[in-house]
TORKOL-4160 file (C-alpha; in steps of 0.2 Angstrom, whole numbers, padded with zeros to 4 digits, m for minus):
315
<pt num="1" X="0080" Y="m0310" Z="0026"/>
<pt num="2" X="0097" Y="m0315" Z="0021"/>
<pt num="3" X="0093" Y="m0333" Z="0022"/>
<pt num="4" X="0078" Y="m0331" Z="0011"/>
<pt num="5" X="0088" Y="m0321" Z="m0001"/>
<pt num="6" X="0101" Y="m0335" Z="m0002"/>
<pt num="7" X="0088" Y="m0348" Z="m0005"/>
<pt num="8" X="0080" Y="m0338" Z="m0019"/>
<pt num="9" X="0097" Y="m0336" Z="m0027"/>
<pt num="10" X="0100" Y="m0355" Z="m0025"/>
<pt num="11" X="0083" Y="m0359" Z="m0033"/>
<pt num="12" X="0087" Y="m0348" Z="m0048"/>
<pt num="13" X="0105" Y="m0356" Z="m0050"/>
<pt num="14" X="0097" Y="m0373" Z="m0049"/>
<pt num="15" X="0084" Y="m0369" Z="m0063"/>
<pt num="16" X="0099" Y="m0363" Z="m0074"/>
<pt num="17" X="0108" Y="m0380" Z="m0070"/>
<pt num="18" X="0093" Y="m0391" Z="m0074"/>
<pt num="19" X="0087" Y="m0381" Z="m0089"/>
<pt num="20" X="0104" Y="m0378" Z="m0096"/>
<pt num="21" X="0110" Y="m0360" Z="m0101"/>
<pt num="22" X="0096" Y="m0351" Z="m0109"/>
<pt num="23" X="0105" Y="m0345" Z="m0125"/>
<pt num="24" X="0089" Y="m0343" Z="m0135"/>
<pt num="25" X="0082" Y="m0330" Z="m0123"/>
<pt num="26" X="0087" Y="m0312" Z="m0127"/>
<pt num="27" X="0081" Y="m0298" Z="m0117"/>
<pt num="28" X="0073" Y="m0282" Z="m0125"/>
<pt num="29" X="0086" Y="m0268" Z="m0125"/>
<pt num="30" X="0074" Y="m0258" Z="m0114"/>
<pt num="31" X="0074" Y="m0272" Z="m0101"/>
<pt num="32" X="0093" Y="m0276" Z="m0102"/>
<pt num="33" X="0097" Y="m0262" Z="m0090"/>
<pt num="34" X="0105" Y="m0261" Z="m0073"/>
<pt num="35" X="0106" Y="m0246" Z="m0062"/>
<pt num="36" X="0118" Y="m0245" Z="m0047"/>
<pt num="37" X="0116" Y="m0233" Z="m0034"/>
<pt num="38" X="0131" Y="m0234" Z="m0022"/>
<pt num="39" X="0123" Y="m0224" Z="m0009"/>
<pt num="40" X="0134" Y="m0213" Z="0003"/>
<pt num="41" X="0128" Y="m0214" Z="0021"/>
<pt num="42" X="0117" Y="m0200" Z="0027"/>
<pt num="43" X="0114" Y="m0191" Z="0011"/>
<pt num="44" X="0095" Y="m0194" Z="0010"/>
<pt num="45" X="0098" Y="m0211" Z="0002"/>
<pt num="46" X="0084" Y="m0220" Z="0011"/>
<pt num="47" X="0071" Y="m0207" Z="0005"/>
<pt num="48" X="0077" Y="m0210" Z="m0013"/>
<pt num="49" X="0078" Y="m0229" Z="m0012"/>
<pt num="50" X="0060" Y="m0230" Z="m0005"/>
<pt num="51" X="0054" Y="m0221" Z="m0020"/>
<pt num="52" X="0062" Y="m0235" Z="m0031"/>
<pt num="53" X="0054" Y="m0248" Z="m0020"/>
<pt num="54" X="0037" Y="m0240" Z="m0022"/>
<pt num="55" X="0038" Y="m0239" Z="m0041"/>
<pt num="56" X="0046" Y="m0256" Z="m0045"/>
<pt num="57" X="0030" Y="m0266" Z="m0047"/>
<pt num="58" X="0021" Y="m0252" Z="m0057"/>
<pt num="59" X="0036" Y="m0249" Z="m0068"/>
<pt num="60" X="0041" Y="m0268" Z="m0069"/>
<pt num="61" X="0059" Y="m0269" Z="m0063"/>
<pt num="62" X="0068" Y="m0277" Z="m0048"/>
<pt num="63" X="0076" Y="m0268" Z="m0033"/>
<pt num="64" X="0090" Y="m0277" Z="m0024"/>
<pt num="65" X="0099" Y="m0271" Z="m0008"/>
<pt num="66" X="0118" Y="m0274" Z="m0008"/>
<pt num="67" X="0121" Y="m0279" Z="0010"/>
<pt num="68" X="0139" Y="m0280" Z="0014"/>
<pt num="69" X="0146" Y="m0287" Z="0030"/>
<pt num="70" X="0148" Y="m0273" Z="0043"/>
<pt num="71" X="0144" Y="m0261" Z="0029"/>
<pt num="72" X="0161" Y="m0262" Z="0022"/>
<pt num="73" X="0161" Y="m0252" Z="0006"/>
<pt num="74" X="0176" Y="m0261" Z="m0001"/>
<pt num="75" X="0173" Y="m0279" Z="m0008"/>
<pt num="76" X="0186" Y="m0292" Z="m0008"/>
<pt num="77" X="0193" Y="m0297" Z="m0026"/>
<pt num="78" X="0183" Y="m0313" Z="m0026"/>
<pt num="79" X="0167" Y="m0304" Z="m0021"/>
<pt num="80" X="0170" Y="m0291" Z="m0035"/>
<pt num="81" X="0170" Y="m0305" Z="m0047"/>
<pt num="82" X="0154" Y="m0313" Z="m0040"/>
<pt num="83" X="0145" Y="m0296" Z="m0040"/>
<pt num="84" X="0150" Y="m0291" Z="m0058"/>
<pt num="85" X="0144" Y="m0308" Z="m0064"/>
<pt num="86" X="0128" Y="m0307" Z="m0054"/>
<pt num="87" X="0124" Y="m0290" Z="m0060"/>
<pt num="88" X="0128" Y="m0293" Z="m0079"/>
<pt num="89" X="0121" Y="m0311" Z="m0081"/>
<pt num="90" X="0106" Y="m0312" Z="m0068"/>
<pt num="91" X="0093" Y="m0311" Z="m0082"/>
<pt num="92" X="0078" Y="m0314" Z="m0070"/>
<pt num="93" X="0083" Y="m0298" Z="m0060"/>
<pt num="94" X="0083" Y="m0287" Z="m0076"/>
<pt num="95" X="0079" Y="m0273" Z="m0077"/>
<pt num="96" X="0087" Y="m0270" Z="m0060"/>
<pt num="97" X="0090" Y="m0257" Z="m0047"/>
<pt num="98" X="0104" Y="m0261" Z="m0035"/>
<pt num="99" X="0108" Y="m0250" Z="m0020"/>
<pt num="100" X="0120" Y="m0251" Z="m0006"/>
<pt num="101" X="0135" Y="m0243" Z="0004"/>
<pt num="102" X="0148" Y="m0249" Z="m0009"/>
<pt num="103" X="0162" Y="m0239" Z="m0017"/>
<pt num="104" X="0162" Y="m0237" Z="m0035"/>
<pt num="105" X="0167" Y="m0253" Z="m0045"/>
<pt num="106" X="0174" Y="m0252" Z="m0063"/>
<pt num="107" X="0165" Y="m0265" Z="m0072"/>
<pt num="108" X="0176" Y="m0263" Z="m0088"/>
<pt num="109" X="0190" Y="m0271" Z="m0078"/>
<pt num="110" X="0181" Y="m0287" Z="m0079"/>
<pt num="111" X="0178" Y="m0287" Z="m0097"/>
<pt num="112" X="0159" Y="m0285" Z="m0097"/>
<pt num="113" X="0151" Y="m0279" Z="m0114"/>
<pt num="114" X="0138" Y="m0268" Z="m0106"/>
<pt num="115" X="0141" Y="m0258" Z="m0090"/>
<pt num="116" X="0128" Y="m0253" Z="m0077"/>
<pt num="117" X="0122" Y="m0236" Z="m0076"/>
<pt num="118" X="0129" Y="m0227" Z="m0060"/>
<pt num="119" X="0119" Y="m0214" Z="m0051"/>
<pt num="120" X="0122" Y="m0206" Z="m0034"/>
<pt num="121" X="0118" Y="m0192" Z="m0022"/>
<pt num="122" X="0131" Y="m0182" Z="m0011"/>
<pt num="123" X="0129" Y="m0169" Z="0003"/>
<pt num="124" X="0138" Y="m0155" Z="0011"/>
<pt num="125" X="0152" Y="m0164" Z="0020"/>
<pt num="126" X="0150" Y="m0156" Z="0037"/>
<pt num="127" X="0131" Y="m0158" Z="0037"/>
<pt num="128" X="0133" Y="m0176" Z="0032"/>
<pt num="129" X="0146" Y="m0179" Z="0046"/>
<pt num="130" X="0135" Y="m0170" Z="0059"/>
<pt num="131" X="0120" Y="m0180" Z="0054"/>
<pt num="132" X="0130" Y="m0197" Z="0055"/>
<pt num="133" X="0137" Y="m0192" Z="0072"/>
<pt num="134" X="0119" Y="m0190" Z="0080"/>
<pt num="135" X="0113" Y="m0205" Z="0070"/>
<pt num="136" X="0125" Y="m0216" Z="0079"/>
<pt num="137" X="0119" Y="m0210" Z="0096"/>
<pt num="138" X="0100" Y="m0207" Z="0094"/>
<pt num="139" X="0095" Y="m0216" Z="0078"/>
<pt num="140" X="0081" Y="m0209" Z="0067"/>
<pt num="141" X="0063" Y="m0209" Z="0064"/>
<pt num="142" X="0064" Y="m0224" Z="0052"/>
<pt num="143" X="0068" Y="m0238" Z="0065"/>
<pt num="144" X="0066" Y="m0229" Z="0081"/>
<pt num="145" X="0067" Y="m0244" Z="0092"/>
<pt num="146" X="0084" Y="m0250" Z="0085"/>
<pt num="147" X="0099" Y="m0248" Z="0097"/>
<pt num="148" X="0113" Y="m0238" Z="0089"/>
<pt num="149" X="0132" Y="m0241" Z="0091"/>
<pt num="150" X="0135" Y="m0225" Z="0101"/>
<pt num="151" X="0118" Y="m0225" Z="0111"/>
<pt num="152" X="0120" Y="m0217" Z="0128"/>
<pt num="153" X="0133" Y="m0205" Z="0123"/>
<pt num="154" X="0125" Y="m0188" Z="0126"/>
<pt num="155" X="0140" Y="m0177" Z="0120"/>
<pt num="156" X="0135" Y="m0164" Z="0107"/>
<pt num="157" X="0145" Y="m0163" Z="0091"/>
<pt num="158" X="0151" Y="m0146" Z="0097"/>
<pt num="159" X="0158" Y="m0154" Z="0113"/>
<pt num="160" X="0166" Y="m0168" Z="0103"/>
<pt num="161" X="0175" Y="m0156" Z="0091"/>
<pt num="162" X="0181" Y="m0145" Z="0106"/>
<pt num="163" X="0188" Y="m0160" Z="0115"/>
<pt num="164" X="0196" Y="m0167" Z="0099"/>
<pt num="165" X="0185" Y="m0183" Z="0099"/>
<pt num="166" X="0188" Y="m0196" Z="0086"/>
<pt num="167" X="0170" Y="m0197" Z="0080"/>
<pt num="168" X="0170" Y="m0179" Z="0074"/>
<pt num="169" X="0189" Y="m0178" Z="0068"/>
<pt num="170" X="0192" Y="m0171" Z="0051"/>
<pt num="171" X="0197" Y="m0188" Z="0045"/>
<pt num="172" X="0179" Y="m0194" Z="0047"/>
<pt num="173" X="0175" Y="m0181" Z="0033"/>
<pt num="174" X="0184" Y="m0192" Z="0021"/>
<pt num="175" X="0170" Y="m0203" Z="0014"/>
<pt num="176" X="0162" Y="m0196" Z="m0002"/>
<pt num="177" X="0179" Y="m0195" Z="m0011"/>
<pt num="178" X="0183" Y="m0213" Z="m0008"/>
<pt num="179" X="0165" Y="m0219" Z="m0012"/>
<pt num="180" X="0167" Y="m0211" Z="m0030"/>
<pt num="181" X="0186" Y="m0215" Z="m0031"/>
<pt num="182" X="0183" Y="m0234" Z="m0030"/>
<pt num="183" X="0192" Y="m0249" Z="m0024"/>
<pt num="184" X="0210" Y="m0243" Z="m0027"/>
<pt num="185" X="0221" Y="m0243" Z="m0011"/>
<pt num="186" X="0225" Y="m0224" Z="m0014"/>
<pt num="187" X="0206" Y="m0220" Z="m0013"/>
<pt num="188" X="0206" Y="m0224" Z="0005"/>
<pt num="189" X="0222" Y="m0214" Z="0010"/>
<pt num="190" X="0215" Y="m0199" Z="0019"/>
<pt num="191" X="0219" Y="m0183" Z="0011"/>
<pt num="192" X="0225" Y="m0190" Z="m0006"/>
<pt num="193" X="0225" Y="m0178" Z="m0020"/>
<pt num="194" X="0225" Y="m0192" Z="m0032"/>
<pt num="195" X="0210" Y="m0199" Z="m0024"/>
<pt num="196" X="0201" Y="m0183" Z="m0026"/>
<pt num="197" X="0205" Y="m0181" Z="m0045"/>
<pt num="198" X="0200" Y="m0199" Z="m0048"/>
<pt num="199" X="0183" Y="m0196" Z="m0039"/>
<pt num="200" X="0181" Y="m0181" Z="m0050"/>
<pt num="201" X="0185" Y="m0191" Z="m0066"/>
<pt num="202" X="0173" Y="m0205" Z="m0061"/>
<pt num="203" X="0159" Y="m0193" Z="m0057"/>
<pt num="204" X="0160" Y="m0185" Z="m0075"/>
<pt num="205" X="0164" Y="m0201" Z="m0085"/>
<pt num="206" X="0157" Y="m0215" Z="m0076"/>
<pt num="207" X="0141" Y="m0208" Z="m0068"/>
<pt num="208" X="0125" Y="m0205" Z="m0077"/>
<pt num="209" X="0119" Y="m0192" Z="m0064"/>
<pt num="210" X="0125" Y="m0186" Z="m0047"/>
<pt num="211" X="0113" Y="m0176" Z="m0037"/>
<pt num="212" X="0114" Y="m0167" Z="m0020"/>
<pt num="213" X="0104" Y="m0169" Z="m0005"/>
<pt num="214" X="0099" Y="m0151" Z="m0004"/>
<pt num="215" X="0091" Y="m0152" Z="m0021"/>
<pt num="216" X="0084" Y="m0170" Z="m0021"/>
<pt num="217" X="0068" Y="m0166" Z="m0030"/>
<pt num="218" X="0077" Y="m0159" Z="m0045"/>
<pt num="219" X="0088" Y="m0174" Z="m0045"/>
<pt num="220" X="0073" Y="m0186" Z="m0046"/>
<pt num="221" X="0064" Y="m0175" Z="m0059"/>
<pt num="222" X="0079" Y="m0176" Z="m0070"/>
<pt num="223" X="0080" Y="m0195" Z="m0068"/>
<pt num="224" X="0062" Y="m0197" Z="m0072"/>
<pt num="225" X="0064" Y="m0187" Z="m0088"/>
<pt num="226" X="0079" Y="m0196" Z="m0094"/>
<pt num="227" X="0076" Y="m0214" Z="m0087"/>
<pt num="228" X="0057" Y="m0216" Z="m0087"/>
<pt num="229" X="0058" Y="m0235" Z="m0088"/>
<pt num="230" X="0063" Y="m0234" Z="m0070"/>
<pt num="231" X="0057" Y="m0217" Z="m0063"/>
<pt num="232" X="0040" Y="m0214" Z="m0071"/>
<pt num="233" X="0030" Y="m0206" Z="m0058"/>
<pt num="234" X="0044" Y="m0203" Z="m0046"/>
<pt num="235" X="0043" Y="m0184" Z="m0045"/>
<pt num="236" X="0025" Y="m0184" Z="m0040"/>
<pt num="237" X="0027" Y="m0198" Z="m0028"/>
<pt num="238" X="0041" Y="m0188" Z="m0020"/>
<pt num="239" X="0031" Y="m0172" Z="m0019"/>
<pt num="240" X="0015" Y="m0180" Z="m0012"/>
<pt num="241" X="0021" Y="m0196" Z="m0004"/>
<pt num="242" X="0024" Y="m0199" Z="0015"/>
<pt num="243" X="0042" Y="m0206" Z="0011"/>
<pt num="244" X="0049" Y="m0190" Z="0003"/>
<pt num="245" X="0057" Y="m0184" Z="0019"/>
<pt num="246" X="0060" Y="m0201" Z="0027"/>
<pt num="247" X="0073" Y="m0205" Z="0040"/>
<pt num="248" X="0076" Y="m0189" Z="0049"/>
<pt num="249" X="0090" Y="m0191" Z="0062"/>
<pt num="250" X="0083" Y="m0187" Z="0079"/>
<pt num="251" X="0091" Y="m0176" Z="0093"/>
<pt num="252" X="0102" Y="m0167" Z="0080"/>
<pt num="253" X="0109" Y="m0151" Z="0086"/>
<pt num="254" X="0117" Y="m0139" Z="0073"/>
<pt num="255" X="0135" Y="m0135" Z="0076"/>
<pt num="256" X="0140" Y="m0118" Z="0080"/>
<pt num="257" X="0150" Y="m0106" Z="0068"/>
<pt num="258" X="0166" Y="m0109" Z="0079"/>
<pt num="259" X="0164" Y="m0128" Z="0077"/>
<pt num="260" X="0162" Y="m0126" Z="0058"/>
<pt num="261" X="0176" Y="m0114" Z="0057"/>
<pt num="262" X="0188" Y="m0126" Z="0066"/>
<pt num="263" X="0183" Y="m0141" Z="0054"/>
<pt num="264" X="0185" Y="m0130" Z="0039"/>
<pt num="265" X="0204" Y="m0127" Z="0044"/>
<pt num="266" X="0207" Y="m0145" Z="0039"/>
<pt num="267" X="0215" Y="m0149" Z="0023"/>
<pt num="268" X="0203" Y="m0164" Z="0022"/>
<pt num="269" X="0188" Y="m0153" Z="0023"/>
<pt num="270" X="0195" Y="m0142" Z="0010"/>
<pt num="271" X="0197" Y="m0157" Z="m0002"/>
<pt num="272" X="0180" Y="m0165" Z="0002"/>
<pt num="273" X="0171" Y="m0148" Z="0000"/>
<pt num="274" X="0180" Y="m0146" Z="m0017"/>
<pt num="275" X="0173" Y="m0162" Z="m0022"/>
<pt num="276" X="0156" Y="m0157" Z="m0016"/>
<pt num="277" X="0157" Y="m0140" Z="m0025"/>
<pt num="278" X="0163" Y="m0149" Z="m0041"/>
<pt num="279" X="0148" Y="m0161" Z="m0040"/>
<pt num="280" X="0136" Y="m0147" Z="m0037"/>
<pt num="281" X="0142" Y="m0137" Z="m0051"/>
<pt num="282" X="0140" Y="m0152" Z="m0063"/>
<pt num="283" X="0123" Y="m0155" Z="m0057"/>
<pt num="284" X="0117" Y="m0137" Z="m0059"/>
<pt num="285" X="0125" Y="m0137" Z="m0077"/>
<pt num="286" X="0115" Y="m0153" Z="m0081"/>
<pt num="287" X="0099" Y="m0146" Z="m0074"/>
<pt num="288" X="0101" Y="m0129" Z="m0083"/>
<pt num="289" X="0101" Y="m0138" Z="m0099"/>
<pt num="290" X="0087" Y="m0149" Z="m0095"/>
<pt num="291" X="0073" Y="m0138" Z="m0087"/>
<pt num="292" X="0066" Y="m0121" Z="m0087"/>
<pt num="293" X="0058" Y="m0111" Z="m0073"/>
<pt num="294" X="0041" Y="m0103" Z="m0074"/>
<pt num="295" X="0031" Y="m0096" Z="m0060"/>
<pt num="296" X="0043" Y="m0104" Z="m0047"/>
<pt num="297" X="0040" Y="m0121" Z="m0055"/>
<pt num="298" X="0053" Y="m0131" Z="m0065"/>
<pt num="299" X="0048" Y="m0139" Z="m0081"/>
<pt num="300" X="0057" Y="m0152" Z="m0091"/>
<pt num="301" X="0061" Y="m0147" Z="m0109"/>
<pt num="302" X="0054" Y="m0156" Z="m0123"/>
<pt num="303" X="0065" Y="m0164" Z="m0136"/>
<pt num="304" X="0076" Y="m0150" Z="m0143"/>
<pt num="305" X="0084" Y="m0159" Z="m0158"/>
<pt num="306" X="0078" Y="m0167" Z="m0174"/>
<pt num="307" X="0085" Y="m0175" Z="m0190"/>
<pt num="308" X="0085" Y="m0168" Z="m0207"/>
<pt num="309" X="0094" Y="m0170" Z="m0224"/>
<pt num="310" X="0092" Y="m0189" Z="m0223"/>
<pt num="311" X="0100" Y="m0197" Z="m0238"/>
<pt num="312" X="0099" Y="m0207" Z="m0249"/>
<pt num="313" X="0080" Y="m0203" Z="m0252"/>
<pt num="314" X="0069" Y="m0218" Z="m0250"/>
<pt num="315" X="0057" Y="m0221" Z="m0265"/>
């Protein structure tokens, strides 16, 4: 797949070289849009991206997976430049939906005129870690035959915490904050208060919408209402499609109250949970101003503003 992708990129680059730069071709404003979903592992991201794949042909946009070596969320400086150039100037791939396990990248630093639209989903930090712990050992129902890194390790999450294991250490909770914080060194310093504040700032100022795994359907509904060019039909597809709850981690055992209480004593959990609660409050605020509930169902509000007193009067 990687070889085919490289070949396709080379073909496009060669056509640009042969034909010369296509300065005369301008994209419609509606098509000159790129969405980046820098997905955090084990937050129901596969379920969401499969909806994008199912809709792309019908809604006429491209979906591209950002596959980094060893799933490293931090790009080298030269790869950052390459990525920004691809995303902003690759006309054949617009409108485009990019997704991958990559930390937030500030396009403004590279002098681009039009930044991409960032979206994301986050999850309760302990639930996310438990899911990832068992995923590494038992995989999931998406690719059940694939051998996982910790396959054969039968130790439960509770036993791991009790023994002070490295795979369930509080430091492993430090993931959602750096994903939103970005490519700065301080973002990846576990327990950094600066990283937490930067992640909050980016969530509010750089992300179009951030949902939570526990309320994924509402997140999809809001995206469909606000960005129908990409997400028209997404809510119905999620409700009725077979992929709405794709990729369940197998053999997952819920942690005991004692295990949870032990993790919650950590300052790292307190910071990750603070970020999660911050994101949840913001999402619920956005939702409260966009939908109404009737008979247990949510409905998107119609346009609630209009223009008047328009001067000068036209003849």
